[in-house]
ZAPASE-187814 format. One record per atom (N, C-alpha, C, CB): x, y, z. Coordinates in steps of 0.05 Angstrom, whole numbers, plus 32768, in hexadecimal, padded with zeros to 4 digits. Glycine has a CB too. Example, Ala and Ser with C-alpha at 12.3 -4.5 7.8 and 13.67 -1.06 7.14 Angstrom:
2
81087F8E809C80F67FA6809C81087FBE809C80E27FA780B581017FD3808E81117FEB808F81028001809D811A7FF48072
//
This chain:
453
882D89D48AA6884889DC8AA0885189F28AB4884A89E78A83886689EC8AC388728A008AD5888C8A0A8AC9887689F48AF1888F8A258ACA88A88A318AC188B38A428AD988A38A438AA888CC8A3F8ADE88D98A4E8AF388EE8A608AE788E68A3A8B0888EB8A7A8AEC88FE8A8E8AE3890E8A968AFB88EF8AA78AD689298A938AF9893B8A988B0F894C8AB18B09894C8A808B1589528AC08B1F89668AD58B1F89608AEC8B0C89818AC98B1789478AF18B0789408B078AF489408B228B0389248B028AE889468B378AF589428B528AFF89268B5A8AF889588B668AF389148B598B0C88F88B5E8B0788F28B7C8B0888E78B4F8B1C88E68B868AF288DE8BA18AF088C08BA28AF488E78BAE8AD488B78BAC8B0B889B8BAA8B1188938BBE8B2688938B8E8B1A887E8BCD8B2188738BE18B3488888BF48B3E88668BD28B4C88978BFF8B2B88AB8C148B2F88C38C0B8B40889E8C2B8B3D88C98BF08B4088E08BE68B4D88EF8BD28B3B88D88BD88B6889098BCF8B3F89198BBB8B3289278BAB8B48892D8BC88B1D89218B918B49892E8B818B5D89318B648B53891E8B818B7889468B578B5B894A8B3B8B5289378B298B6089678B338B58892B8B168B5089178B048B5B89148AEC8B4988FD8B138B5F89088AD88B5488FF8AC08B4588E18AC18B4189088AA68B5388D88AB58B2B88BB8AB58B2688B38A998B1D88B38ACA8B10889F8A8E8B2988948A748B21887A8A778B1288908A628B3A88798A6B8AFA88608A6B8AEA88548A508AEB88678A748ACC883A8A4F8AF1882B8A368AF2880E8A3B8AE8882C8A298B0E88048A298AD887E98A2B8ACE87E28A468AC287D58A258AE587F68A518AB387F18A6A8AA587F38A838AB687D78A698A9887F88A808AD087F98A968AE288138A998AF187E28A948AF688188AB08AFD882F8AB48B0E88288AA78B2988368AD28B1188368A918B2F882F8A828B47883E8A8C8B6088368A658B4388588A928B5C88688A9C8B73887D8AAF8B6988758A858B8288838AC38B7A88988AD68B7588A98AD78B8E888D8AF38B6E88C48AD48B8B88D58AD48BA388F28AD38B9C88CE8ABD8BB589038AD58BB0891F8AD68BAB892D8ABB8BAE892C8AE98BBD891E8AA68BB4892B8A8C8BBA89198A758BB289338A8A8BD889138A748B9889008A5F8B8E890E8A488B7F88EC8A6C8B7C89298A488B7F89378A348B6F89328A188B7889548A3A8B7089288A138B8F892389F88B99890989EC8B8D892189F88BB788F889FD8B8088DF89F38B7688E389E38B5C88CC8A0B8B7088D589CC8B5B88D689BC8B4288C689CA8B2D88CB899F8B4888D189CB8B1588C389D78AFE88C989C88AE488CB89F58AFB88B789CA8AD188BC89BD8AB788D189CC8AA788A289BC8AA888D289E68AAB88E689F68A9C88F28A0A8AB088D88A058A84890C8A0C8AAF891B8A1F8AC0892A8A328AAD892D8A118AD489278A4C8AB189358A608AA289468A708AB589228A728A9289608A6F8AB189728A808AC189748A9B8AB3898F8A738AC589678AAF8ABF89648AC98AB389798ADD8ABE89488AD48AB7898F8AD38AC989A38AE58AD489AC8AF98ABE89BB8AD58ADF89AC8B128AC589B38B278AB2899D8B318AA189C98B1E8AA189858B248AA2896E8B2C8A93895A8B3A8AA489618B148A85894B8B4C8A9889358B5A8AA6891A8B4C8A9F89348B788A9E890A8B488AB488F08B3C8AB088DB8B528AB488EB8B248AC488CA8B568AA088B68B6B8AA1889A8B5F8A9C88BC8B818A8D88858B6D8AA4886A8B648A9B88688B678A7D88548B758AA988588B568A7188558B588A5488498B728A4C88438B418A4A88538B7D8A3688498B978A2C882C8B948A23885B8BA28A15881C8BA88A2A88008BA98A2187FD8BC08A0E87EC8BAB8A3A87F88BBB89F587F68BD089E187D88BD689DD88038BC889C687D08BEE89E587B38BF589E487AA8C0089C987AD8C0989FA87BC8C0089B587B38C0A899B87C38BFD898487B58C28899A87B78BEA897787C38BDE895F87AE8BDB894987D08BC3896687B88BD9893187A78BD4891987B38BBB890C87A78BEC890587A68BA4891087B18B8B890687A38B8288EC87AD8B74891A87908B9388E287868B9388C687748B7B88BF879D8B9288B4876E8B6A88D1875C8B5388CB87428B5788D9876A8B3988D3872B8B5488CA87288B4A88AE872B8B608899870E8B3C88AB872D8B58888087298B69886A87428B76885E87178B7E887187578B79886E87708B86886487888B73886987748BA1887387838B5A886587978B46886C87AF8B448859878A8B2B886E87AE8B54884387C68B56883387DB8B67884287C08B63881887D38B77885587E58B87886587EE8B78887E87D98BA1886D87DC8B6A888B87E28B5E88A587CB8B4B88AD87E68B7388BB87D18B3988C087BD8B2888CC87C18B2888EA87BF8B0B88C187AD8B2188F987AF8B20891687C68B0C891D87958B17892387C88AF6890E87DE8AE3891487F98AF0891087DB8ACA890287FE8AFC88F988198B0688F388208B1D8905881A8B1088D6880E8B2F890B88148B46891C88178B3E893987FF8B5C891888078B2A8942880B8B21895E88268B13896087F48B0E8966882F8B06894B884A8AFA894B88608B0F894E884F8AEA8932885D8B25893F88708B3B8942886E8B47895E886A8B51892D88568B48896988528B53898488618B43899988348B54898B885D8B29899A886A8B1989AF88888B1989AB885F8AFD89AF88928B1A899288AF8B1C898E88BA8B36899A88B58B1B897088A98B4A899D88B18B6489A888A98B6789C588A68B7A8998889F8B5289D288988B5589EE887C8B5F89F488AB8B6689FC886C8B6189DF88508B6A89E2883F8B5089E688468B7B89CA88338B4D89FD88238B358A0388058B398A00882A8B2C8A1F87FC8B5289FF87DF8B5789FC87DC8B7089EA87D28B5C8A1887C68B6F89DA87C18B8689C987A38B8C89C887CB8B8189AC879D8BA589C187818BAE89BD87808BB989A087788BC389D2876F8BAC899087708BB1897387588BC3896A87708B978964875D8BD38956874A8BE7894E87358BDE8939875A8BFE8942871F8BEC893787088BE2892787088BEA890A86EF8BEC8934871C8BF88900871B8C0288E587278BEC88D1872B8C1C88E2871C8BD488D587218BBE88C2870B8BBF88AD87238BA288D0870B8BAB889C86F68BAA888686E88B8F888887038BAE886A86CE8B8F888F86BE8BA6889586C58BB388B086A08B9F889686BE8BCC88B486C38BD988CD86B48BCB88E486BA8BF788CC86C08BCA88FB86B48BBB8911869F8BCD891F86CA8BB3892686888BCE891286728BE0891B865A8BD18925866B8BF28904865B8BB7892686458BA7893186508B92894486348B99891B863F8B89895786488B75896A864F8B5B895C86328B70897E86418B52894886498B39893A86658B3C892C86358B318925866A8B53892086858B578914869A8B58892A86858B71890486948B63894186A78B63895786AD8B468960869D8B74896F86988B378962869B8B1A896A86AC8B0B8956867F8B0D896D86A98B12893C86B98B04892886D78B09892D86B18B0F890C86DE8B21893486FA8B27893987058B18895186FE8B46893D86F48B16896686FC8B07897D87018AE9897686E78B09899486F28ADF896486F68AC3895C87108AC0894D86DF8ABA894A87178AD3893C87318AD3892E87488AD4894387348AEA891A87458AE6895787598AE8896C875C8ACE897A87518AFD897F87468AC1898187478AA8899087568A928980872B8A9E899687528A928966875D8A7D8956877A8A82894D874C8A79893D87828A9B894C879C8AA0893F87AF8AB2894F87978AAE892587A78AC0896387B88AD4897087CC8AC6898387A88AE8897F87E58ACD898187F98AC3899487FB8AD489AD88148AC2898687EF8AEB89AD87EE8AFD89C487D18AFE89CE87F88B1989BD87CE8B0889E787B38B0D89F187A78B2489E287B48B148A10878C8B2589E087808B3789CD87668B4389D8877A8B2989B387608B5C89CE87468B6889D187428B7989B987438B7989EC87288B7E89B387218B8E899B870D8BA489A287158B7B898587128BBB899887008BD2899D86E78BCF898C870F8BED899686D18BD8899886B88BDC898986BA8BF7897C869F8BDA899C86B48BF8896286B58C118953869C8C21895586BD8C0C8936869E8C3B895486878C4D895386868C5B893886888C62896A866D8C61892F86698C70891786528C84891D86628C5E88FE864A8C93890886348CA5890C86198C97890E86338CB988F586188C7D890885FE8C70890785FD8C54891385F58C6E88EA860E8C4E8927860D8C348934860B8C36895286258C23892C85FE8C4B895C85FD8C50897985F28C38898885EB8C68897E85DD8C2B897F85D18C15898E85E58BFE899085B88C0C898085F48BF9897A86088BE3897B861E8BE9899086148BDF895F86278C028990863B8C0A89A386328C0689BF86438C28899F86198C0C89C5860F8C0A89E0860C8BED89EA85F48C1789E2860D8BDA89D7860C8BBD89DE86278BB289E585FF8BAE89C8863C8BC289E586578BB889EB86598BAF8A08866C8BCE89E686658B988A0C86688B8C8A2786828B978A3486698B6D8A2686808BA88A4886988BB48A5386AB8BA18A6186908BC98A6786A28B8A8A6986B38B768A7686C38B668A6286A28B648A8786BC8B678A4986C98B568A3586D58B658A1D86B68B428A2B86D18B7F8A1C86DA8B8F8A0586EB8BA78A1086C38B9A89F487028BAC8A0487148BC08A0F87088BDC8A0E872E8BC089FF86F98BE489F986EE8BFE89F986DF8C0489DF87048C1289FC86D68C1D89DD86C88C2789C586DB8C3A89B786AD8C3589CC86DF8C36899D86F18C48898E86E18C5C897E87048C37897C86E88C75898186DC8C8B897186F28C99896186CC8C9F898386EF8C99894787018CA8893686F58CC4893387048C9A891A87008CD7894186F88CF3893E870B8D00892986FA8D03895A870E8CF28913871F8CF788FD871B8CE088EA873D8CFC8906871E8CE388D087158CCE88BE87268CB588C087178CD988A1871A8C9F88B987288C8588B9871C8C7488A287268C7788D487228C5A88A387188C48888F86FA8C46889087258C2C889286ED8C48887986D08C43887886C08C57888686CB8C28888386AC8C4D889486978C5E88A0869D8C6388BE867B8C52889D86B58C6D88C486BC8C6E88E186C18C8B88EB86D48C5E88E586BE8C9F88DB86BF8CBA88E586A68CC088F486C48CCF88CE86A88CC7890E86918CCF891E86928CEE892186918CC0893A86818CFC891286818D19891486668D258918868D8D2488FA86528D13891C86378D1D892286358D25894086218D08891C86318D3E894686318D478962861E8D388974862B8D65896386068D32896A85F38D24897C85FC8D08898285D78D23896F86098CFA896F86148CDF8974862A8CE08988861D8CD3895A863D8CF3898586528CF5899886488CFB89B486658D0C899086358D0C89B686298D1289D1861D8CF989DD86138D2889CE860E8CE989CE86018CD289D886168CBD89E185EE8CC689C4862A8CB889D0863E8CA489D7864E8CAC89F086528C9F89C086568CC589F186658CCF8A0986548CCE8A2286708CEB8A04863A8CD28A1F86298CD28A3686238CB68A40860F8CE08A2F86238CA28A2F86188C888A36862B8C708A3185FF8C838A2786448C758A2A86568C5F8A2386588C4B8A3986728C6A8A1B86568C318A3486588C1D8A4986748C188A53864C8C048A3F86888C228A4486A48C1E8A4D86B58C358A4286AF8C028A4386CF8C338A4586E18C488A3D86DF8C4E8A1F86FE8C408A4486E08C688A1986E18C7189FD86FE8C7889F786CE8C8A89F987088C6E89E087228C7589D6871F8C8589BC87348C5C89D1872C8C9C89BA87278CAD89A387418CB28993871C8CC889AC873D8CB4897987518CBF896787498CDB896287538CAE894B875A8CEE896A87528D0B896A87628D1B895587558D17898587558D20893F875F8D33892B87468D40891F87718D26891587468D5A891F872E8D698915872D8D6688F6872F8D87891D87188D5988ED87168D5388D087148D6C88BF86FE8D4188CC87038D8088C687038D9888B5871E8DA688B286EE8DAB88BF872D8DA688C887488DB388C7875A8DA388B487548DB488E3875A8D8988B6876B8D7888A587638D7C888887698D5B88AE87498D7B888287418D7E886687488D99885B87228D79886487448DAE886A874B8DC9886187688DCC885B87428DDE887787798DC1886C87968DC38868879F8DB2885187A58DBC888287928D9B884E879A8D89883887948D97881D878A8D6E883A877D8DA3881B87758DB1880287898DC887FC87598DBB880487908DD6881287A38DED880F87BE8DE3880487A78DFB882987C98DCE881087E38DC5880787E38DB687ED87EF8DB3881D87CD8DA987E687CB8D9D87CB87CC8DB387B687B18D8D87C987BE8DC887BB87BE8DDE87A787D98DEC87A687A88DF387AE87E68DEE87BD88008DFC87BE88178DEC87B288068E0387DB88188DD287B8882F8DC287B088298DAD879A883A8DB487C888118DA58796880B8D8F878488198D76878D88158D97876888288D69877B88358D50878288518D55878E88378D3D876A885B8D6D878B88768D73879488768D7E87B188838D88878188708D6C87C4886B8D7587DF88858D7687EF88578D6187ED88868D888803889D8D898815889F8D708826889D8DA2882688B78D6B883188BC8D52883F88A98D4F885788D88D51884888A28D65886488938D63887D88758D6A8879889F8D758892886B8D668861884F8D6E885B883A8D62886D88498D67883E883F8D498876882B8D3C888788278D4A88A188338D1F888C883D8D5388AD883C8D6288C6882F8D7E88C288588D6588D288308D8888AA88238DA288A588058D9F88A188308DAF888C87FD8D89889587E08D85889087D28D7C88AA87DC8D6F887B87DC8D6788B687D08D5D88CF87DF8D6A88E687D18D3D88D187DA8D8388EB87EB8D9488FC87E18D95891887ED8DAF88F087EE8DA6892887E78DA9894487CA8DB3894887FA8DBC895187C28DC5893787A78DD0893987928DBA893787A28DE5892387958DA8892487818D92892087808D80893887888D82890787978D79894487978D68895B878C8D75897487B48D5E896187948D8D8979878C8D9B8991876E8DA08991879B8DB5899587638DA9897A87478DAF897887368D96897E87408DB9895C873D8D7F8973872E8D67897687318D5C899387368D52896287498D5B899D874D8D5289B9873F8D6389CD876B8D5189BF873F8D7D89C887318D9089DA87138D8A89DA87368DAD89D387088D8589C286EC8D7F89C086E58D6589CF86E38D7C89A386F68D5089CB86F18D3789D986F28D3A89F787068D2289D087058D498A0187088D4E8A1E86EF8D5D8A2887218D5E8A2486E58D708A1986CE8D7F8A2186B58D6D8A2386C88D968A0E86B28D5A8A11869C8D478A12869F8D358A2A869B8D3789F886B78D2D8A3086BB8D1B8A4786B58D298A6186D88D118A4786BE8D428A6386B78D528A7B86998D568A7E86C58D6E8A7B868C8D5B8A68866F8D608A6986608D488A7286658D698A4D86688D308A6986598D188A6F86668D058A8386548D098A55867C8D0E8A8F868B8CFE8AA286928CE38A96867A8CFA8ABC869E8CE48A7E86A48CCC8A6E86C08CC38A7486A08CD28A5186C38CA88A7486DE8C9D8A7586EA8C9D8A5986DE8C7F8A8186FD8CB08A5487088CB68A3A87268CB08A3987028CD38A32872F8CA48A23874B8C9F8A1F87528CAA8A0387528C808A2287638CBE8A02876B8CCA89E887858CBD89DF876E8CE989EA87848CB289C7879A8CA389BC87AF8CB589AE878F8C8E89A887C78CAA89AC87DE8CB5899D87E08CD4899D87DC8CAC898087E58CDF89B587EA8CFB89B788038D0289A887EC8D0489D688018D17899788188D1D898588228D3A898788108D17896988168D4A8999881E8D66899C88238D6D89B988098D78898F88358D8089BC88398D8B89D788228D9B89E188528D9C89D788128DA789CF87FB8DB689D887E68DA589E587EF8DC489C087E38D8C89DB87CE8D7B89E687D38D718A0287CA8D6389D487EC8D6F8A0A87F28D628A2487E68D718A3B88108D608A2787E18D8B8A3887D78D9B8A4E87B88D988A5187DD8DB88A4A87AC8D878A4087908D808A44878D8D6C8A5A87848D768A2A87A38D5F8A6287A18D498A7587AF8D508A8F87AF8D308A6987A28D478AA587AD8D4C8AC087C08D358AC787968D4E8AD587D48D3B8AD787E68D268AE087D68D128AF187FD8D318AF187DC8CF88AED87CF8CE38AFC87E38CD08B0887BB8CD48AEB87DB8CC28B1D87ED8CAF8B2A87DF8C948B2B87F48CB98B4787EE8C7F8B2287E48C648B2387E48C5A8B4087F48C528B1087CC8C528B4987CB8C498B6587B38C378B6987C98C618B7987B78C1F8B7587A28C0C8B7B87908C058B6387908C188B91879E8C018B4D878F8BF88B3587818C0E8B26877C8BE48B3D87858C278B2E87798C3E8B21878E8C538B1B87628C498B3287878C658B0987988C7D8B0487898C948B10879E8C828AE587958CA08B2587878CB38B3687938CCF8B3387888CAB8B5387838CE48B36878B8CFF8B3787958D068B5387758D128B2E879F8D1F8B5787A88D278B7187938D268B8687B48D438B6F877A8D2A8B7E87648D298B9287598D0D8B97874D8D3B8B8887688CF98B8D87608CDD8B9087488CD48B80875B8CD78BAD873E8CE58B6F87298CDE8B5C87358CD08B4487198CF78B5487278CBD8B3987318CAF8B2187358CC28B0A871E8C988B19874A8CBE8AFC87508CCE8AE5873F8CC48ACE876E8CCD8ADD872A8CD38AC787178CCA8AB287218CCF8A9686FC8CD88AB787338CE28A92873D8CE88A78875B8CE28A7787388D068A7087628CCC8A69877D8CC38A6787878CC68A4A87808CA68A7187A18CC18A4687AD8CC68A2C87C38CB28A2787B88CE28A2987C98CAF8A0D87DD8C9B8A0387F28CAA89F287D08C8589F3880B8CA289F688208CAA89E388298C9189D488388CB789F388328C9589BB883B8C7F89AA88598C8189A5882C8C7E899088668C6A89A288838C6989A0888E8C798989888D8C4D899F887F8C7A8972888A8C89895B888A8CA7896088798C82894288778CB1897188788CCE8977888D8CD4898C885C8CD6898188988CC0899988AF8CC489AB88CA8CC0899E88AC8CB189C388CA8CB1898788E38CAA897B88EA8CBB896288E38C8C897288D68CBF895188DA8CCF893988D08CEC893D88CB8CC2892188D98CFD892B88CD8D18892988CD8D21890C88DD8D2D893B88C38D39890688BF8D4188EB88D88D4288DA88B28D5D88EA88EF8D4488E689088D4488D7890D8D2988CA891F8D4B88E989018D1488D589058CF988CB88F68CF488B088FD8CE488DF88E38D0688A988D78D04888F88EB8D07887888C18D19888B89018D15887E89168D18886A89208CFD8860892E8D28887689248CEA8872892F8CD0886A891B8CBA886889448CC9887F89058CBC887888F28CA6887988D88CAB886988EB8CA0889588D28CC5886488BB8CCC885388A28CBF885C88C18CC5883788948CB28849887A8CA6884E887B8C8F8862886E8C9C883588938C84886788968C6E887A888D8C76889688B28C63887A888F8C90889C88858C9888B7886D8CAA88B4889C8CA788C5885F8CA8889E88468CB6889B88318CA788AB883D8CB8887D88258CB588BE88118CA988D087FE8CBF88DA881E8C9A88E887E78CB688E487D38CC988EF87CF8CC3890D87B98CC788DF87D18CD7891E87DB8CF2891987F88CF3891187D68D04893188008D088904881B8D0988F888318D0C890D881C8D2188E588488D01890688618D07891488688D24890E88788CF4890C886E8D33892388708D508921888C8D5A8929885B8D5E8931888F8D74892D88A98D80893288B68D75894B88A58D9F893488D08D77894E88DF8D6B896488D58D73898088FB8D71896288CC8D8C898388C48D94899E88AC8D8589A888BF8DB2899E889B8D7B899788848D6B899F888D8D5189AC88718D66898888A18D4589A088AC8D2C89AB88B58D3089C888C38D22899A88C28D4589CD88CC8D4B89E888B58D5089FB88DF8D6389E888A18D5F89F2888A8D658A03887A8D4C8A0A88788D7989F588778D3A89F788688D2189FC88778D108A1188648D1189E288918D0E8A0E88A18CFF8A21889F8D0B8A3D88BF8CFE8A1888A08D268A3E889E8D338A5988828D2E8A6588A28D518A56886E8D2D8A5488538D278A5E88508D0B8A69883E8D2C8A48885F8CF88A5E88618CDD8A6A886E8CDE8A8588708CCA8A5788838CED8A8788928CEF8AA188818CFE8AB688AC8CFE8A9D88708D118AAD885F8D208ABF88448D118AC588598D3B8AB388408CFA8AB888288CEA8ABB880F8CF88AB188248CE38AD888128D0B8A9E87FC8D168A9087F38D028A7A88038D318A8388068CF58A6E88018CDF8A5B88058CC58A6A88138CE18A4187F38CB28A6687F28C9B8A7887FD8C828A6D87D68C978A8087FC8C7D8A5388058C648A4888158C688A2E87ED8C518A4288258C548A2888348C548A0F882B8C3C89FE88538C528A1588278C4189E4881D8C2D89D2882B8C3089B787FE8C2E89CE88208C2389A2882D8C248988881C8C30897288358C09897F88028C2B897187F28C31895A87FD8C22894187F08C4F895588078C0A894688118BF9893187FD8BF8891A88188BDC893C88058C00890287F28C0288EB88018BFC88D187E58C1E88EA88048BE288CB88148BDB88B388068BE08899881D8BBE88B588168BE78885880E8BE8886988258BDA885988098C05885F881F8BD2884188338BC5883188488BD9882888278BB78818885F8BCF882188758BE18817886B8BF087FE888E8BD08810885D8BE287EC88538BEE87D388408C0587D988468BD987C2882E8C0187ED881B8C1687F4882A8C2E87FF88078C0B8809883D8C2A8810884C8C41881C885D8C4F8807885C8C37883388658C4187F288778C4D87DE88698C5F87CB88858C3787CF884F8C6187CC88408C7387BA88468C9087C188228C6D87BC88408CA287AE88438CBF87B488348CC787CD883A8CD0879C883C8CDD87D988328CE587F388138CE487F4883B8D0087FA88058CEF87E187E88CF287E387DA8CD787E287DE8D0487CC87E78CC387D787DB8CA887D587E58C9587EB87E18C9C87BA87FC8C9A87F688088C88880A87F78C88882488258C90881087F08C70882E87DF8C6F884687EF8C76885F87D28C54884987E18C7D887487ED8C84888E87EE8C6C88A087DE8C9B889B88048C6988AD88088C5388C088228C4588BD87F18C3F88BD882D8C3A88D288478C2C88D188488C1588E5885E8C4088D788578C0088DF88598BE988F0886D8BED890788618BD088E088658BE9892088758BF0893688768BDB894D886C8C0A894188638BC8894D885F8BB9896688768BA7896D88468BA8896288878B9F895A889D8B8D896188B38B9C897088A88B81894888B48BB6896F88CB8BC4897A88C38BDA898E88DC8BD1896488AB8BD9899888A28BEE89AB88B28BED89C588848BEA89B188B78BD589CF88C78BD289E888E48BDB89E388C68BB689F288F08BD389CC890B8BDC89C5890D8BFA89C589138BD089AA88F98C0789B988FA8C2589B888FA8C3189D488E18C2F89A988E98C2789E688E78C338A0089008C2C8A1188CE8C2A8A0F890B8C158A0D89248C0E8A1B893B8C208A11892B8BF18A17893B8C2689F8894F8C3889EC894D8C5489F8894E8C3989CE89348C5E89FA89308C798A0689388C798A2389128C818A0389348C628A31893C8C608A4C895B8C618A4E89328C468A5989688C538A3D89868C538A3D89918C6F8A3789908C408A2889828C7E8A27898A8C9A8A2189848CAD8A38897C8CA38A0889798CA38A4E89738CB48A65895A8CC58A63898A8CC68A6A89498CBE8A4F89318CCE8A4B89198CC68A5B892A8CCE8A2E89198CAD8A6489038CA38A75890E8C8B8A8588EA8C9A8A6489098C8B8A9F89138C748AB089078C5A8AA6890C8C798ACD89168C458AA8890D8C2A8AA088F38C238AAD89228C158AA688F18C278AC888D98C208AD688C18C2F8ACC88DD8C258AF488C58C498AC588AE8C598ABC88A68C508AA088B68C778ABB88B98C498A8F88B28C408A7488A18C268A7588CB8C3B8A6388AA8C148A86889B8BFA8A8988808BFF8A9588AB8BE68A9A887E8C118AA988648C178AB588508C218AA088688C2D8ACB88598C338A8F88478C3F8A7B883E8C2B8A6688548C578A6E884C8C158A6288468C018A4E88378BE98A5A885F8BF88A3F88368BE78A74882A8BD08A8188168BD78A9688408BBF8A8D88208BDF8AAE880E8BE58AC487F98BFA8ABD881E8BEE8ADC88018C108AB187EF8C268AAC87DA8C1E8A9887FE8C3E8AA387E18C0D8A8487CD8C058A7087B98BF38A7E87DB8BF58A5987C28BE18A8F87B08BCF8A9D879D8BDF8AAF87C08BBB8AAF87A78BF48ABC87968C048ACE87838C168ABE87A78C158AE0878D8C218AA8877D8C328A9787658C248A8C878E8C3E8A8087688C0B8A8487538BFC8A7887468BE78A8B875D8BED8A5F874E8BE78AA487438BD58AB887468BB88AAF87258BDB8ABD875D8BB18AA487628B968A9B87648B838AB3877C8B948A8987588B6C8AB087578B598AC687708B488AC8873F8B478AC3877F8B4B8ADE87958B398AE687AB8B388AD1878A8B1D8AEA87B28B4E8AC587C98B508AB387D68B6B8AB787C08B4C8A9587EF8B6D8AAC87FD8B868AAD88108B8A8AC487E98B9C8AAD88118B778AD688238B788AED88308B5D8AF188138B808B0788468B5C8AFF88528B438B0988498B408B2588728B448B0688338B318B2888278B2D8B42881D8B0F8B44880F8B408B4788208B048B5B88168AE98B5F87F88AE88B59881C8ADF8B7B87F08AD48B4987D48AD08B4287CD8ADD8B2787C38ADC8B5787DE8AEF8B1D87D88AFC8B0387E18AE98AEC87E88B178B0187D58AED8AD587DD8ADF8ABD87FB8AE38AB887CD8AE78AA488098ACE8AB088268AD08AAC882C8ADB8A9088338AB58AB088278AF48A8C882F8B038A75884A8B108A7C881A8B188A6B88608B058A73887A8B0D8A7C888E8B0E8A6588858AF98A9288A28B208A6888B68B238A5388D18B258A6088B08B3C8A4188E48B158A5589008B188A5D890E8B278A48890D8AFC8A61891E8B3B8A50892C8B4C8A3D89498B508A46891E8B678A3A895B8B4F8A3489778B568A38897B8B738A31898B8B438A28897C8B848A45897D8BA18A3F89988BAA8A3589758BB18A5789AB8B978A3489C68B9D8A2989CB8B8D8A1089DC8B988A3D89B68B808A0689B98B7089ED89B68B8289D489A48B5A89EC89B38B7689BD89B18B8589A4899A8B7A899489CB8B848995898C8B8C898789778B848973897C8B95895A895B8B89897E89858B87894589888B94892B896E8B91891B89A08B88891B89638BA8891389498BA78905894F8BA488E789388BC1890A89488B8D88DC894C8B8788C089338B7988B589658B7588BC892F8B7B889B89188B6E888F89178B50889589188B728871892E8B448898892E8B27889D89248B1E88B8894A8B1D889989238B3188CB891A8B2988E689008B3788EE892F8B2E88FA88F08B4088DA88D78B4D88E088C08B3888DD88D28B6588CD88AC8B3A88EF88968B2688EE887C8B3288E588938B1A890A88798B4C88E488618B5888D9885E8B5088BB88618B7788DC88468B4B88B288428B428897884C8B55888288258B3C8893884B8B6F888888538B83887488718B82886E884C8B9F887E88818B778880889D8B71887A88B08B89887A889F8B65886088A88B9F888688BA8BB6888888B68BC488A388B68BCA887088C98BD588AA88C78BE488C388D48BFF88C088D48BD488DA88CA8C1488CC88D78C2E88CB88F18C2E88DB88C58C4488D688F68C1988EB890E8C1688FB89248C0788EC89088C098915891F8BFF88D489348BEF88C5894F8BFE88C5892B8BE988A889648BEF88CC897F8BFB88CE89868C0488E989818C1188BB89728C0488FC89778C0B891789838BF48927895D8C16892489968BF9893889A08BE5894B89988BEE896789BF8BE2894989838BE08972897B8BE6898D898D8BD789A1895D8BDD899189928BE489B789A38BD989CC89948BC989E089B28BEF89DA89828BB889D789738BA689E989698B8F89D8895C8BB489F789628B7889E589588B6189D689438B5289E7896F8B4E89CF892C8B4D89DC89188B3D89E9891F8B2089E688FB8B4389DD89218B1289FC892A8AF689FB89138AE289FE893F8AF18A1089008AE78A1088EA8AD58A1588D08AE58A1988F08AC48A2F88BB8ADA8A0E88A08AE68A12888D8AD08A1B88968AF489F988818AD38A32886C8AC18A3C88518ACE8A3988718AB98A5A883E8AC08A2D88238ACA8A2B88118AB78A3A881A8ACC8A0D88058AC18A4F87F48AB18A6188028A978A6987D98AAA8A53881C8A9A8A70882C8A848A7988398A738A64881B8A728A8A88328A778A4B883D8A678A3588558A758A2988278A628A1F886C8A688A2788848A738A1C88818A7389FD889E8A648A2588778A8989F288708A8A89D688888A9289C588598A9D89D1889B8AA189D288B38AAB89C388CC8AA789D488AF8AC989BA88E08A9C89C788FA8A9889D589118A9B89C188FB8A7D89E3891F8AB189C389378AB589B389338AAF8996894D8AA489BE891E8ABB898A89198AB8896E89088AA1896689328AB7896089018A8F897988F08A78897388D58A7B897F88FE8A5E897E88C08A71897188A58A73897A88998A58898088948A82896588898A57899688788A3F899B885B8A488999887E8A3389B8884F8A42898288348A4C897C881E8A38898388328A52895E88258A25899488118A10899B87FB8A1A89AD882089F989A987FF8A3089BB87EB8A3C89CC87E58A5889C387F48A3B89EA87CC8A6089C187C58A7B89B987C08A8D89D187AC8A7A89A787C08AA789CB87BA8ABA89E1879E8AB889EB87C08AD689D787988AC889FF877D8AC88A0C876F8AE38A0887808AC18A2A87558AE28A0A87468AFB8A0987498B0B8A2287288AF58A04874F8B248A2087518B358A3887358B398A44875D8B508A3187348B3A8A5E871B8B408A6D87208B588A7E87128B278A7E870B8B658A87870C8B7F8A9386FC8B818AAD87048B958A8087078B8E8AC186F98B918ADA86E68BA98AD9870D8B958AF186D08BA68ACB86BC8BBB8AC886A08BB18ACE86BD8BC78AAB
//
């Protein structure tokens, strides 16, 4: 199957230029300004549309196995491709927790059978599965996830000797959730005693505060420096944390420091920490309760500036759906997490339109930089020979977020009622046109991500 995309405004490697793109055998076959003479099975005239590399989301929770009343890999990957996300990396806090190689293999099998997007799954770490973690294949697994803050089941890693061993010997990149557990517990007990059930609107930001995040991130960075570890800190939520990271420049497939050494400690920002702030608890309440918490408005500005300064390297979602009924419980019982993957590109395009981040930079942080950060093989760029993970978007279109057009199984979104000034029109996954103007072709599934390690 050959597909020819004509007259697209290609956003790639910090440039925007009109070009044609030929897709053949699942790959980008040719890129040029005059390809209309080529015979193709499908021709798409993309005049007025922007063509970007498929978004790579390095942090999602798709809930399968064990929590499938909230979500499944199939449903959430469907939401992903509708939003221009062609590849995802999924977290291990499912049920059972992904703490053994056989359980990890089980998830890959589910992905192979049901995922509409390309997929990878993190190997989870605990206080007592060091040997299993060390058996992780770096060429076939995105990374090792360490919760330095509590999560589902047996996934809090707080034993100092275990942390030292993993940081010293990890076979691939370590990704951390950084919130200091003793700080969070102490503040939770304090506010429970102070307020009982009658909590203030912004209680979550007060409990999971700046102190908890900075203490844990600082500890993770110190371990990485000590052991020369490749560390990636997820969902930075405070302005204080951004100064833990040095500015880096993406070059020749790597993210490099000013001295041309590889940047070993990288960081991620999430769209909800760029879009919402603590004032939104007034209207959205538990719907934007997540860990780490959405905090005061000045943190949102600091995180955005850190993206512009290249201290923070990638943009992701931390997509983490719960049912409407679960989120509607009182604060102390309501779980943390929100569904975001269908509108991550819309959010960043909106921020670009508002003049807060250049379009080319937003796309770089969601595609090229993720591919370089994780050493993903032949994806994340519009280059001849690369897998054809491509998205066409009308940056002057409209997307109304309503329950009727949501694809996540949970059936709700914190963006409901929002009208985004952009619209995803086509999504190609490994050359297959899986999404086109609200219609899906599910006949071909996504592929397993591979890594140059």
